[in-house]
C-alpha positions as CSV (number, residue, x, y, z in Angstrom):
1,X,87.3,77.9,5.4
2,X,87.6,73.6,6.5
3,X,90.6,72.4,7.9
4,X,92.5,69.5,6.3
5,X,95.1,67.6,7.9
6,X,97.9,66.0,5.2
7,X,100.0,63.1,6.6
8,X,102.8,62.5,5.1
9,X,103.3,58.2,3.7
10,X,105.6,58.0,6.7
11,X,104.4,60.3,8.9
12,X,101.4,60.5,11.6
13,X,102.4,58.5,15.2
14,X,103.8,55.5,15.1
15,X,102.6,53.0,17.8
16,X,104.7,49.7,18.1
17,X,102.3,46.9,20.0
18,X,104.1,43.2,20.1
19,X,104.1,42.7,16.7
20,X,101.2,45.2,15.9
21,X,102.4,48.4,14.2
22,X,99.5,51.5,14.7
23,X,99.8,54.8,12.6
24,X,97.5,57.6,13.7
25,X,97.1,59.5,11.3
26,X,94.4,61.5,12.4
27,X,93.8,61.9,16.1
28,X,90.9,63.9,16.3
29,X,92.3,67.7,16.6
30,X,91.4,68.9,13.4
31,X,88.0,67.3,13.0
32,X,86.2,68.6,16.7
33,X,86.9,64.9,17.9
34,X,84.2,63.9,16.1
35,X,87.0,61.6,13.8
36,X,90.3,60.3,14.6
37,X,91.6,58.0,11.7
38,X,94.7,54.9,12.5
39,X,96.3,52.7,9.9
40,X,96.8,49.3,12.2
41,X,99.0,46.9,10.5
42,X,98.5,42.8,11.7
43,X,100.8,40.7,10.3
44,X,99.7,36.9,9.7
45,X,98.4,34.6,12.8
46,X,98.6,37.1,14.4
47,X,95.9,37.4,16.5
48,X,94.6,41.2,16.6
49,X,93.1,43.4,20.3
50,X,91.3,42.0,22.5
51,X,87.1,42.3,22.8
52,X,87.3,46.1,24.5
53,X,84.7,49.0,23.8
54,X,84.8,53.1,23.8
55,X,82.4,55.0,26.4
56,X,83.1,58.4,24.6
57,X,83.5,57.4,21.0
58,X,81.8,54.4,17.5
59,X,85.2,52.5,15.9
60,X,85.1,51.4,12.6
61,X,87.4,49.2,10.4
62,X,88.1,49.0,6.8
63,X,90.5,46.2,6.0
64,X,92.9,45.8,2.8
65,X,95.0,43.3,2.2
66,X,98.8,44.7,0.8
67,X,102.1,42.8,-0.6
68,X,100.3,39.5,0.3
69,X,102.5,36.9,-1.5
70,X,100.8,33.7,-2.6
71,X,103.2,30.6,-4.0
72,X,102.5,27.1,-4.5
73,X,104.9,24.8,-5.7
């Protein structure tokens, strides 16, 4: 049987890196370290992570905008 990892909306390991908030949803323990999943919240105008590389795995991103309001006056 396949093991499923379920993380509550306020669950996961939270890491604060200055204004950037990371939440680890899957650290690889239940996927044989084939897949890890994290949620990264970067406030508008904040630089993203510095250029880096991972020697043991690939990295991919899925982006979205959440709770964004545009006001015109």
